[in-house]
N, C-alpha and C positions, 0 to 999 in steps of 0.2 A: 418616590422613584421608581420607576421600572424596573423590569429584569433587562430590559433593552443594554441601560448602560450600566448595571452592575456584572452581568451574566461574561460579559466580551471580556471584562477585567478579570475577573476569575479564571478565565480559560486562559488567559495570557500569562496568570500566576502560573496556573497548572502546567502550562508546557513551557514556561522558563522565556517565555517575550522569544520567541524563537525566527522573528523575522527579519536576519540582518539587513544592513544595505547592501551589502557587495555579493552577486551571485557565485555559487559553489562553482569553479573550474576543472575541477581535476574530482574522479571519483571518490568517494569516503569508502575507509576502509574499516571495517566492520569485523572486529578478528573473534568476535563471540559468535557474530552468525556466519563466521565462514564463507565472506563474499566482499563485493565492493559493487560499490553504484552510487551513482549523480543524484545528488539533490538541489534541488533551485539556492540553498542556502546550505551552512554546516548544522546536519541535525542534532536535536537532543538524544542522549540515550539513555535508555531504561534498558530494565531487566532484558527482555525476551525483544526487545523490540527500535528502532528510531524513528524519527518524528520531527516534522518540520513542519509550521506555520508561513502562511502569508496574512499578516491582520491589515486593513484599510480599515483606520479609528475604531470605530466598535462592529468591525464586523469583520467576521471570518469568510476569506477570500475562499482558501485551498487549504487542506490540511494532506499531509504526505506524510506515509507510514509505510515503513518495511517490518515485520515480525520473524520469528524463527523459532520453531517448536521442535526442539531434536527428538527425534526419536528411530532408536538403531533397530526396530523392527521391519521398518518401512522397506529395509532394503531387502528383506526376504521376498515382501511382495513385486509380481511380475508387473510389464507395463501395463496391460490391460486391467488388473486388480487396482492401479496407481489411475487409471481415467476413471473407472466408478468410482475410485473415493470421489479423486478430484469433482467429479460431475453431482455427485448427491452433495458435499460443502458447499457446492455452488447454490444448487438449488434450495439447500437448507437458510442459507445467507441470504437470497431472495425474498427465499417466504418471510421471512424477519422483518426485511426492510422496504419492500414493495414490488415494483413491476422489474421483469427484466426488459432492456433494452436490446441490448448485443451478448453475446456470448461466440466465443470461436476456441477450438484447441488448437494447441502448437505447441512447439518445443520450446524447452529453456536450457542452456547445457547440455542438451542432449536426454534431457528429463522431458516426460508428459507434463503439458502446463495447462491451465484454462484461462484463457483472458473474458471478463465479461463486464458491461455495464447495467447496473440497476438504478433508477430512481424513488427513493425515500417519498414518502404520504405529504411531509412538506419540500417535495420538488428539488431537494439535492439530489446531486447525480453521483457516485462511485463508481469507480474503476477499479476493479481487483485483478490481479493473475494469481495466479495459486498455481502452486507445485511442490511436486513431492522430491526428493533426493534422497540418497541412499543414508544421508543423515537425519532428515526429518522434512519437517512444514516449514515453505514459504509463504509469505503472504505480503505483495506489493500492493498500495491500494492511496489513490489519489481521491479528494473530497471534491468537490468544486462544481461551478455550474458544466454543460453538457460541453459547453466549447472547450472550456479549459482542461476538462478528464480526456478529452482528444487531442488536444494543440502540441506545439511546437516543444513546450517545456515538460509536460505530459509523458511527449513520445519518449523524450532524451532520460529520463528517469526509469521508465521501465525497461526502456533497449539497452542499457548502460550495467546491468548487474551481471555479474559475471562471480561465480564461484573461485575462492582461493584454493591454491593447489596444497 
């Protein structure tokens, strides 16, 4: 039996079988991450992350992830220092993962952010949005085909992020 059959099953076990039948119709409130955002379904909560996966048979179709790394020291960084940190983080991730397809600087809830897509050597496309708030580093990511990472569902995920007051 090849890895094609047991590896996706292992992934489902590790991710907890995260593909619910019904779509999420309201944002998920993540108290530990001090934010809310809309996943396509109910995410599984890990220590510093929310994860949701769409699985079709033995294939992982899409992986949605949000992470938060608290760091009170970032509150002292200027907007320019935050932009430099985000750009270097993007560059390191792309170097490790493949070819940069698109990148744009933006704002998320008034904080500097970078939104970018890269393609790994195995043709998977990841879209990430990194941003630093006064509380720490956030990362939103969708890994899927190129049309899915820029599609309606992914746009809803990325556009729904809101910091909790």
